C-alpha positions as CSV (number, residue, x, y, z in Angstrom):
1,M,24.3,-99.8,207.8
2,N,27.1,-101.1,210.0
3,Y,30.6,-99.6,210.1
4,L,32.7,-101.0,206.9
5,A,29.4,-99.6,204.7
6,H,29.3,-96.3,206.5
7,L,32.8,-95.9,206.1
8,F,33.0,-97.2,202.3
9,L,30.5,-94.8,201.4
10,A,32.2,-91.9,202.7
11,G,34.7,-91.5,200.2
12,Q,38.1,-89.9,200.6
13,N,37.5,-86.7,203.1
14,D,38.3,-87.3,206.3
15,G,35.8,-85.2,208.3
16,I,32.9,-87.3,206.3
17,I,34.8,-90.6,207.3
18,L,34.7,-89.5,210.5
19,G,31.2,-88.0,211.2
20,N,30.0,-91.6,209.7
21,L,30.9,-92.8,213.0
22,L,30.7,-90.1,214.7
23,E,27.0,-89.8,214.5
24,D,26.2,-92.8,216.5
25,F,27.6,-90.5,219.7
26,V,25.7,-87.3,219.3
27,T,22.0,-86.3,219.7
28,G,19.4,-83.9,218.2
29,P,19.8,-81.8,215.1
30,I,23.0,-81.2,213.2
31,E,23.1,-77.5,213.4
32,N,21.7,-77.5,217.5
33,E,24.5,-75.7,220.2
34,T,26.6,-78.3,220.3
35,N,26.6,-80.2,217.1
36,S,26.6,-76.7,215.2
37,K,30.6,-76.1,216.8
38,L,31.8,-79.5,214.5
39,P,33.8,-78.7,211.3
40,K,31.2,-78.3,208.3
41,D,33.1,-81.9,206.6
42,V,32.0,-83.7,209.6
43,K,28.8,-82.3,210.4
44,L,28.1,-83.5,206.5
45,G,29.4,-87.0,207.4
46,L,26.6,-86.7,210.3
47,L,23.9,-85.7,207.6
48,M,25.2,-88.5,205.1
49,H,25.4,-91.4,207.9
50,R,21.7,-90.1,208.5
51,Q,21.0,-90.1,205.1
52,I,22.1,-93.8,204.7
53,D,20.0,-94.8,207.9
54,T,16.8,-93.8,206.4
55,M,17.3,-95.1,202.7
56,T,18.2,-98.3,204.5
57,D,15.2,-98.7,206.9
58,S,12.8,-97.5,203.9
59,H,14.1,-99.8,200.9
60,P,12.0,-102.3,200.3
61,V,14.5,-104.8,199.3
62,V,16.0,-104.5,202.9
63,K,12.3,-105.3,204.5
64,E,12.5,-108.3,202.4
65,C,15.6,-109.2,203.9
66,K,14.6,-108.3,207.3
67,E,11.6,-110.3,207.2
68,L,13.5,-113.5,207.3
69,F,14.8,-112.8,210.7
70,Y,11.7,-111.1,212.5
71,P,10.3,-114.6,213.4
72,N,13.3,-115.4,215.6
73,F,14.4,-112.1,216.3
74,G,11.7,-109.4,216.1
75,K,13.0,-105.7,216.7
76,Y,16.3,-106.9,216.2
77,S,16.3,-108.0,212.6
78,P,17.6,-104.8,211.2
79,I,20.7,-105.1,213.4
80,I,21.2,-108.5,211.9
81,I,20.9,-107.5,208.7
82,D,23.1,-104.0,209.1
83,V,25.9,-106.6,210.1
84,L,25.4,-109.1,207.5
85,F,25.4,-106.2,205.0
86,D,29.3,-105.2,205.9
87,H,29.7,-109.1,205.1
88,F,28.7,-108.9,201.7
89,L,30.2,-105.9,201.4
90,V,33.6,-107.6,201.4
91,K,32.3,-110.5,199.8
92,N,31.5,-108.1,196.4
93,W,34.2,-105.4,197.0
94,E,35.7,-105.4,193.2
95,I,32.1,-104.8,192.3
96,F,31.9,-101.3,193.5
97,T,35.1,-99.8,193.6
98,E,38.8,-100.5,191.9
99,E,40.7,-99.4,195.4
100,P,42.0,-102.8,197.0
101,F,40.2,-103.3,200.2
102,D,43.7,-104.1,201.8
103,S,44.6,-100.7,200.4
104,F,41.1,-99.1,202.0
105,R,41.2,-100.0,205.3
106,P,44.7,-98.7,206.4
107,R,43.5,-95.5,204.8
108,V,40.3,-95.5,206.7
109,Y,42.1,-96.4,209.9
110,K,44.4,-93.3,209.0
111,S,41.2,-91.2,208.8
112,L,39.6,-91.8,212.0
113,K,43.2,-90.7,213.8
114,N,42.3,-87.2,212.9
115,Y,40.1,-84.5,214.9
116,L,41.2,-86.4,218.2
117,N,40.0,-83.2,220.1
118,I,35.9,-83.8,218.8
119,Q,35.7,-87.7,219.5
120,P,34.3,-88.4,222.6
121,E,36.1,-91.0,224.7
122,H,33.8,-93.8,223.8
123,L,34.5,-93.3,220.1
124,Q,38.1,-93.3,220.7
125,G,38.3,-96.5,222.5
126,M,36.2,-98.2,219.9
127,I,38.5,-96.9,217.1
128,N,41.6,-97.9,218.8
129,S,40.1,-101.4,219.1
130,M,38.9,-101.2,215.6
131,I,42.4,-100.6,214.3
132,E,44.0,-102.7,216.6
133,H,41.9,-105.6,215.9
134,D,41.0,-104.8,212.1
135,W,37.6,-105.5,212.4
136,L,36.8,-104.2,208.9
137,K,38.6,-107.1,207.8
138,N,36.7,-109.9,210.2
139,Y,33.2,-109.0,208.6
140,K,34.3,-111.2,206.0
141,E,34.3,-114.6,208.1
142,N,31.6,-115.9,209.8
143,W,34.0,-115.9,213.1
144,G,34.4,-112.3,213.0
145,L,30.2,-111.8,212.1
146,E,29.9,-114.2,215.5
147,R,32.6,-111.6,217.1
148,A,30.3,-109.0,216.1
149,F,26.9,-110.4,217.2
150,L,28.8,-111.1,220.5
151,N,29.8,-107.4,221.2
152,L,26.2,-106.8,220.2
153,N,24.7,-109.0,222.4
154,K,27.1,-107.4,225.5
155,R,25.3,-104.0,224.5
156,I,21.6,-105.6,224.3
157,N,22.1,-107.0,227.5
158,K,19.5,-109.3,227.4
159,P,19.8,-113.3,228.6
160,E,17.2,-113.9,226.1
161,V,18.5,-112.3,222.7
162,D,21.3,-114.1,220.9
163,L,22.2,-112.2,217.8
164,R,25.0,-115.3,217.1
165,L,21.8,-117.6,216.5
166,S,21.0,-115.7,213.2
167,L,24.1,-117.0,211.3
168,K,21.5,-120.2,210.9
169,E,19.1,-118.3,208.8
170,F,22.1,-116.5,207.0
171,E,23.8,-119.8,205.7
172,E,20.3,-120.9,205.0
173,N,19.4,-117.9,203.0
174,Y,23.3,-117.0,201.8
175,Y,22.4,-116.5,198.1
176,F,19.0,-114.7,198.6
177,I,20.6,-112.2,201.4
178,N,23.4,-111.3,198.5
179,E,21.3,-110.8,195.8
180,K,19.4,-108.6,197.2
181,F,22.1,-107.0,198.9
182,L,23.7,-106.2,195.4
183,D,20.3,-104.7,194.4
184,F,19.9,-102.3,197.6
185,F,23.8,-101.5,197.5
186,E,24.2,-100.3,193.9
187,D,21.4,-97.8,194.7
188,L,22.7,-96.3,197.9
189,K,25.9,-95.9,196.2
190,K,24.7,-93.9,193.7
191,H,22.9,-91.8,196.4
192,C,26.1,-91.3,198.5
193,D,27.9,-90.9,195.6
194,N,25.9,-88.1,194.4
195,F,25.9,-87.0,197.8
196,L,29.6,-86.3,197.7
197,K,29.5,-84.9,194.0
198,E,26.8,-82.3,195.2
199,Q,29.5,-80.7,197.9
200,K,32.3,-80.8,195.6
201,L,34.0,-83.6,197.3
202,D,35.9,-86.7,196.1
203,V,33.9,-89.7,195.8
């Protein structure tokens, strides 16, 4: 899943919210020599992120969506679906939470400003840009998706790869992907809510 879904599923705990983003910047087992020094709730966020990714990668409904993009985008299809699912999360926001989207964003942005001492410099820069340009809001619009794909193109750094072209398949299969997203995300949210309850944390 992409940024918005990870932050949404992380609940209310600042450390778990941060850990869900930090996971992309750490390597190895959660309890290795370096990661074991992180605060407990941040480590729970790392674990949650990994469980979310595992469930996403293995879910049959997600595989159906990936297959739409494999002919033209191959191994990059999972990345495309991660971004598109953030779009559908915004579109279907009220189905999954009573918290207004306009209240959610400043809450998580505030949470991400915590634990500055353990954030890698690159993560701090990404968070600052996310807050300044309100990335989470932009996923609702096609131009926001195009911008997200442009940033991914820069990271992939292969002239023959342009993920923005996936918006054609996205538009052609919009209602099919939306239906599949709703089926999958209901399962994923239940899993994450149970994870938080087991840790006795707010959902």
